[in-house]
ROTIKOL-458505 format. One line per 4 residues: number of its first residue (from 1); for each residue z negated, x negated, y negated of C-alpha. Coordinates in steps of 0.25 Angstrom, whole numbers. Example, Ala and Ser with C-alpha at 12.3 -4.5 7.8 and 13.67 -1.06 7.14 Angstrom:
<lotis>
1> -31,-49,18 ~ -29,-55,4
</lotis>
This chain:
<lotis>
1> 0,0,0 ~ 4,-6,-13 ~ -5,-6,-26 ~ 4,4,-33
5> 2,14,-21 ~ -13,12,-20 ~ -14,15,-35 ~ -5,27,-34
9> -13,33,-22 ~ -26,31,-30 ~ -20,38,-42 ~ -15,50,-34
13> -28,58,-34 ~ -29,56,-49 ~ -16,64,-51 ~ -18,74,-40
17> -21,85,-49 ~ -8,82,-57 ~ -1,83,-44 ~ -8,97,-42
21> -4,101,-56 ~ 11,97,-54 ~ 11,106,-41 ~ 6,118,-48
25> 15,130,-53 ~ 14,128,-68 ~ 19,142,-71 ~ 7,148,-63
29> -4,137,-64 ~ -2,132,-78 ~ -17,136,-83 ~ -22,129,-70
33> -14,117,-73 ~ -19,116,-87 ~ -34,118,-82 ~ -32,106,-72
37> -29,97,-83 ~ -40,102,-92 ~ -51,103,-81 ~ -47,91,-72
41> -36,82,-76 ~ -41,78,-90 ~ -53,87,-95 ~ -58,76,-105
45> -44,75,-112 ~ -43,90,-113 ~ -57,92,-118 ~ -54,82,-129
49> -40,86,-132 ~ -44,101,-132 ~ -54,98,-143 ~ -44,91,-151
53> -34,102,-148 ~ -44,112,-153 ~ -45,104,-166 ~ -30,103,-168
57> -29,118,-166 ~ -38,121,-178 ~ -33,110,-188 ~ -21,118,-195
61> -27,123,-208 ~ -26,138,-206 ~ -33,137,-193 ~ -43,127,-198
65> -46,136,-210 ~ -48,148,-201 ~ -58,141,-192 ~ -66,135,-203
69> -68,149,-208 ~ -73,154,-195 ~ -83,143,-194 ~ -83,142,-179
73> -78,128,-177 ~ -85,122,-189 ~ -99,129,-188 ~ -99,133,-174
77> -92,121,-167 ~ -99,120,-154 ~ -99,135,-150 ~ -84,136,-155
81> -79,125,-146 ~ -88,129,-134 ~ -82,143,-134 ~ -68,138,-137
85> -69,128,-125 ~ -74,139,-116 ~ -63,149,-119 ~ -53,138,-118
89> -59,133,-104 ~ -57,147,-99 ~ -43,147,-102 ~ -39,134,-96
93> -48,135,-84 ~ -44,149,-80 ~ -30,151,-86 ~ -25,164,-91
97> -22,171,-78 ~ -37,171,-76 ~ -46,182,-83 ~ -55,171,-88
101> -43,164,-95 ~ -38,177,-101 ~ -52,181,-106 ~ -53,167,-113
105> -40,170,-121 ~ -45,184,-124 ~ -58,178,-130 ~ -50,168,-138
109> -41,179,-144 ~ -53,187,-147 ~ -59,175,-155 ~ -46,172,-162
113> -45,186,-167 ~ -59,188,-171 ~ -59,174,-178 ~ -49,178,-188
117> -54,192,-190 ~ -68,187,-192 ~ -64,177,-204 ~ -54,186,-210
121> -58,194,-223 ~ -52,201,-234 ~ -48,188,-241 ~ -41,182,-229
125> -36,187,-216 ~ -36,175,-206 ~ -27,174,-194 ~ -22,164,-184
129> -7,164,-182 ~ 1,164,-169 ~ 6,150,-173 ~ -8,145,-175
133> -12,151,-162 ~ 0,144,-155 ~ -4,131,-161 ~ -18,132,-156
137> -13,135,-142 ~ -3,124,-143 ~ -13,113,-147 ~ -23,118,-136
141> -12,113,-126 ~ -6,102,-133 ~ -18,95,-137 ~ -24,92,-123
145> -10,90,-117 ~ -6,79,-127 ~ -20,72,-126 ~ -19,72,-111
149> -5,66,-112 ~ -10,55,-121 ~ -24,52,-116 ~ -28,58,-103
153> -27,51,-90 ~ -13,57,-87 ~ -4,65,-96 ~ -1,80,-93
157> 11,83,-84 ~ 22,92,-88 ~ 16,102,-78 ~ 3,102,-86
161> 10,103,-99 ~ 17,116,-95 ~ 4,121,-89 ~ -3,119,-102
165> 8,126,-110 ~ 9,138,-100 ~ -7,140,-101 ~ -7,139,-116
169> 5,148,-117 ~ -2,159,-109 ~ -14,157,-118 ~ -5,160,-130
173> 1,172,-124 ~ -13,178,-121 ~ -17,175,-135 ~ -5,183,-139
177> 3,172,-146 ~ 18,173,-149 ~ 29,162,-149 ~ 21,153,-139
181> 30,140,-138 ~ 38,140,-125 ~ 34,127,-118 ~ 24,115,-119
185> 34,108,-128 ~ 36,119,-137 ~ 21,121,-139 ~ 20,107,-142
189> 31,108,-153 ~ 25,120,-159 ~ 11,113,-159 ~ 17,100,-166
193> 25,108,-176 ~ 13,116,-180 ~ 5,104,-182 ~ 16,98,-191
197> 16,111,-199 ~ 2,114,-200 ~ -8,102,-199 ~ -13,98,-213
201> -27,94,-217 ~ -37,106,-221 ~ -52,105,-224 ~ -54,116,-214
205> -47,108,-202 ~ -56,95,-206 ~ -68,104,-205 ~ -64,109,-192
209> -62,95,-187 ~ -76,90,-191 ~ -81,101,-182 ~ -72,99,-171
213> -72,84,-170 ~ -85,84,-161 ~ -78,94,-151 ~ -68,83,-149
217> -77,71,-148 ~ -87,78,-138 ~ -77,80,-127 ~ -72,65,-129
221> -86,60,-127 ~ -91,70,-117 ~ -90,61,-105 ~ -97,49,-112
225> -111,46,-107 ~ -121,52,-117 ~ -127,39,-122 ~ -113,35,-126
229> -108,48,-132 ~ -113,46,-147 ~ -104,33,-147 ~ -93,40,-140
233> -93,51,-150 ~ -92,41,-162 ~ -80,35,-155 ~ -73,48,-153
237> -75,52,-167 ~ -70,39,-172 ~ -58,40,-163 ~ -55,55,-167
241> -45,52,-178 ~ -36,45,-167 ~ -37,57,-158 ~ -32,67,-168
245> -18,69,-170 ~ -12,66,-184 ~ -11,81,-187 ~ -25,83,-184
249> -30,72,-192 ~ -22,78,-204 ~ -28,92,-202 ~ -42,87,-200
253> -42,76,-211 ~ -45,65,-201 ~ -42,51,-204 ~ -31,43,-198
257> -35,34,-187 ~ -32,20,-187 ~ -22,14,-177 ~ -33,6,-170
261> -42,19,-168 ~ -30,26,-162 ~ -27,15,-153 ~ -42,14,-149
265> -43,29,-146 ~ -30,29,-138 ~ -34,17,-130 ~ -48,23,-127
269> -42,37,-122 ~ -31,30,-114 ~ -42,21,-107 ~ -50,34,-104
273> -37,40,-98 ~ -35,27,-89 ~ -49,28,-84 ~ -48,43,-81
277> -35,41,-74 ~ -42,32,-64 ~ -53,43,-61 ~ -52,53,-49
281> -47,67,-53 ~ -57,78,-56 ~ -61,87,-45 ~ -68,97,-53
285> -65,103,-67 ~ -71,96,-79 ~ -76,109,-84 ~ -85,118,-76
289> -82,133,-75 ~ -89,139,-83 ~ -90,129,-93 ~ -104,126,-99
293> -105,124,-114 ~ -117,122,-123 ~ -116,137,-127 ~ -115,141,-112
297> -121,130,-104 ~ -120,138,-91 ~ -106,143,-94 ~ -111,157,-95
301> -102,162,-106 ~ -92,174,-106 ~ -79,172,-113 ~ -83,183,-123
305> -94,174,-127 ~ -85,164,-132 ~ -81,163,-147 ~ -86,164,-161
309> -99,172,-162 ~ -91,184,-170 ~ -82,185,-157 ~ -93,185,-147
313> -105,192,-155 ~ -113,179,-153 ~ -124,176,-163 ~ -120,166,-174
317> -128,155,-180 ~ -127,146,-192 ~ -120,147,-205 ~ -110,157,-199
321> -120,166,-193 ~ -115,177,-203 ~ -102,178,-195 ~ -93,166,-197
325> -94,161,-183 ~ -80,164,-180 ~ -68,156,-175 ~ -56,156,-165
</lotis>
């Protein structure tokens, strides 16, 4: 047996799930394929990239102004991101042919509807346009896929990209969206054209980023031993400008990173991917079901419990207790 053959045989188990994915009927199993990537193949990458994608989705000036007005992200950040994560997890884990996935979309639609209704008044009627919804949908897919292709232990396959698109397309249909782009590539072009047309600096976007930056940092350092985590947080924050795309830095007012910082961040992430590539594949999903959170440590939530307080009827606290705890 040659050294190359031995290396290939050692590597085969690491790529066994990719082989499984490639053998699946993407037209039927697209949601499950998307989940296998998120839950098994590169969960750390998806958690970091998903947080960045969420930040990207709120950066356009109109969306940023709406969300600052609601107060959910800026004043109630932990609860807002926990609940968003739980709703999103139901969609990706179960897909939309399952009642749990459908219920998650219904709750998300309810939250969106109530958010704009709650903050509208006789002086201004707020709304979220079909194009804005499509942009949020596109970035929730493209952000993780593009991150994985650049930084994960292996890039996504064509099968995985098609699966991601079909899953997101079905979500858009259940949201009642119109003119959904017809393929992964068309969705990517729509996203990039929207960014080019709409991403400019706004003080509201900068305020949102100050609230959201820790939600990107924490998944980055979550696997670091506790005693080293404070230093890891400082390093993650220092490297953040290199992780944000130019359009996000522009929208949030973040300084341009030096070439040295970009090279250092890129090298660190690629070193991590090389290490992960040599580890055995996961045999259990990275996220338990139900998923525990600080608000629901036993995972004992109902989907109807998730969302802003004005949507669920939960009691509010703090500066916005009079009724401003709203948001998407």
